[in-house]
C-alpha positions in Angstrom: -22.3 95.4 143.3 -23.3 92.1 144.7 -19.8 90.6 144.5 -18.5 93.5 146.6 -21.2 93.0 149.2 -20.1 89.4 149.6 -16.4 90.4 150.0 -16.9 93.4 152.2 -20.0 92.5 154.2 -20.0 88.7 154.0 -23.5 88.6 152.4 -24.1 85.2 150.8 -26.9 82.9 149.9 -25.1 79.5 150.4 -22.6 77.9 152.7 -23.4 80.3 155.5 -25.7 80.3 158.6 -29.4 81.0 158.2 -29.2 84.5 159.6 -26.6 85.5 156.9 -28.9 84.2 154.2 -31.8 86.2 155.6 -29.7 89.4 155.7 -28.6 88.7 152.1 -32.2 88.1 151.0 -33.2 91.4 152.5 -30.4 93.2 150.6 -31.8 91.6 147.4 -35.3 92.8 148.2 -33.9 96.3 148.6 -32.1 96.0 145.3 -35.3 94.8 143.6 -37.3 97.7 145.1 -34.7 100.1 143.6 -34.7 98.3 140.3 -38.5 98.6 140.1 -38.2 102.3 140.4 -35.3 102.7 138.0 -36.6 100.2 135.4 -33.4 98.1 135.7 -32.3 94.6 136.5 -30.5 93.1 139.5 -27.3 91.0 139.2 -26.6 87.9 141.3 -23.0 87.1 141.0 -20.7 85.9 143.8 -23.3 86.5 146.5 -24.4 83.0 145.4 -21.5 81.7 147.4 -18.1 80.2 146.5 -19.1 76.6 147.2 -16.9 73.8 148.5 -15.9 70.6 146.7 -17.0 68.4 149.5 -20.4 70.1 150.0 -21.4 71.4 146.6 -24.8 69.6 146.5 -25.8 71.0 149.9 -24.6 74.4 148.8 -26.7 74.3 145.7 -29.7 73.1 147.7 -29.3 76.0 150.1 -28.9 78.4 147.2 -32.2 77.1 145.7 -34.1 77.6 148.9 -32.6 81.1 149.3 -33.4 82.2 145.8 -37.0 81.1 145.6 -38.3 84.0 147.8 -36.1 86.4 145.8 -37.6 85.1 142.5 -41.1 85.5 143.9 -40.5 89.0 145.1 -38.9 90.0 141.8 -41.9 88.6 140.0 -44.3 90.7 142.0 -42.2 93.8 141.4 -41.8 93.1 137.7 -38.0 93.0 138.0 -35.5 90.5 136.4 -32.7 89.1 138.6 -29.7 88.1 136.5 -27.9 85.0 137.6 -24.3 85.1 136.2 -22.3 82.0 135.3 -18.8 82.6 136.9 -15.7 80.6 136.1 -14.3 77.8 138.3 -11.4 79.8 139.6 -13.8 82.1 141.5 -16.6 79.7 142.6 -17.4 76.0 142.1 -21.2 76.8 141.9 -22.8 77.2 138.4 -19.8 77.9 136.2 -21.2 77.5 132.7 -24.1 79.0 130.9 -25.8 75.7 130.6 -25.3 74.9 134.3 -27.0 78.2 135.2 -29.8 77.5 132.7 -30.4 74.0 134.0 -30.5 75.4 137.6 -33.0 78.1 136.7 -35.3 75.6 134.8 -35.0 72.5 137.0 -34.3 73.8 140.5 -36.1 77.2 140.5 -39.0 76.2 138.2 -38.1 78.5 135.4 -39.6 81.8 136.7 -39.8 84.7 134.3 -38.1 86.8 137.0 -34.8 85.0 136.7 -32.6 85.5 133.7 -28.9 85.0 132.8 -26.2 87.5 132.7 -23.8 86.0 130.1 -20.2 87.3 130.7 -18.0 86.5 127.7 -14.9 86.4 129.8 -16.3 83.6 132.0 -17.8 82.0 128.9 -14.4 81.7 127.2 -13.3 79.6 130.2 -16.4 77.5 130.8 -18.6 77.2 127.7 -17.3 74.4 125.5 -19.3 75.5 122.4 -20.8 78.9 122.0 -23.3 77.9 119.3 -24.5 75.0 121.5 -24.7 77.3 124.6 -26.6 80.1 122.9 -29.0 77.7 121.2 -30.0 76.4 124.6 -29.8 79.4 126.9 -30.5 82.2 124.4 -34.1 83.0 125.5 -32.8 83.4 129.1 -30.0 85.8 128.3 -31.1 89.2 129.5 -27.7 91.0 129.6 -24.2 90.4 128.2 -20.9 91.5 129.7 -18.3 92.2 127.0 -14.6 91.5 127.6 -12.0 89.7 125.6 -10.5 86.4 126.6 -7.9 88.2 128.7 -10.3 90.8 130.2 -8.9 93.3 127.8 -10.9 95.5 125.5 -12.5 93.6 122.6 -10.0 92.9 119.8 -7.0 92.5 122.1 -7.6 88.8 122.9 -8.8 85.9 120.9 -12.6 86.1 121.3 -14.7 85.9 118.1 -17.2 88.7 118.9 -18.7 88.8 115.4 -19.6 85.1 115.6 -20.9 85.4 119.2 -23.1 88.4 118.5 -24.3 86.8 115.3 -25.5 83.8 117.4 -27.1 86.1 120.0 -29.0 88.1 117.4 -30.1 84.9 115.7 -31.5 83.8 119.1 -33.5 87.0 119.4 -31.3 88.9 121.8 -32.4 92.6 122.1 -31.3 93.4 125.6 -28.4 95.6 126.8 -24.7 94.7 126.6 -22.1 96.4 128.6 -18.3 96.4 128.7 -16.8 94.8 131.8 -13.2 94.8 130.8 -9.9 96.3 132.1 -8.5 99.4 130.5 -6.1 97.2 128.5 -4.1 97.6 126.4 -4.4 101.2 127.7 -7.0 103.7 128.7 -6.3 105.7 125.5 -6.9 102.8 123.2 -10.2 101.9 125.0 -11.4 105.4 124.6 -10.3 105.6 121.0 -11.8 102.3 119.9 -15.1 102.1 121.8 -17.3 104.0 119.4 -16.2 102.2 116.3 -16.4 98.8 118.0 -20.0 99.4 119.2 -21.0 100.7 115.8 -19.6 97.5 114.2 -21.3 95.2 116.7 -24.7 96.9 116.1 -24.4 96.1 112.4 -23.6 92.4 112.8 -26.2 90.1 111.2 -27.3 86.9 112.9 -25.5 83.7 112.0 -27.4 81.0 110.0 -27.7 77.3 110.8 -24.0 76.8 110.1 -23.0 78.0 113.6 -20.0 80.3 113.9 -19.1 79.9 110.2 -22.7 80.0 108.9 -24.4 82.3 106.5 -25.9 85.6 107.5 -29.4 87.0 107.1 -31.1 90.4 107.7 -31.7 91.6 111.2 -32.3 94.9 113.0 -30.0 95.5 116.0 -31.5 98.8 117.0 -32.5 97.4 120.4 -28.9 96.7 121.4 -26.9 99.3 123.2 -23.3 98.9 124.4 -22.0 101.1 127.3 -18.5 101.3 128.7 -18.6 100.6 132.4 -14.9 100.1 133.2 -13.3 102.7 135.5 -11.7 105.5 133.4 
């Protein structure tokens, strides 16, 4: 967990001395090596740094320089590194999906080895319009974290998951999605509702040009698998 490595070990790619950046890069190289063996992806969350309001441009410039070798190494290993948009209450760097997309394309040169982990909890805070966001960043979304607007299990907040997954399927999303929610309202409810919820989402059809209220068309969702990752 890269966020835990920042909190527990101080590993970070921006706003820190160069030796810390180098240690953090080495950790990512190790993660990429493991992912190459396992056939998995590597997440880059809060190890990007928290940023500072008076130094954000410099922090982003340092992040860019720190990520370029990581992107190159991942490319050589055939591994995707997932840069996650994280809400403003946790970091001031790259909060929305479109901000992350623009950073990947404009600052990193749009490498195939860097994708987006789109967390719907953060998106509920930062993404102004889901249809607009998915239309732009859809091809770069390589994993989705599922949680309701209050980090509870889906259906116990106000997120329109049918509409969001319809947009994702329309954009061609066939990657994995995983739950990253609390065991709320309760552990028992999460265990009871997970199977039916996953089955329902697998059968959502992609939304048409009308956005969240648009018409549906046929689509196979066999490539999408949801897994529950919250602590039980």
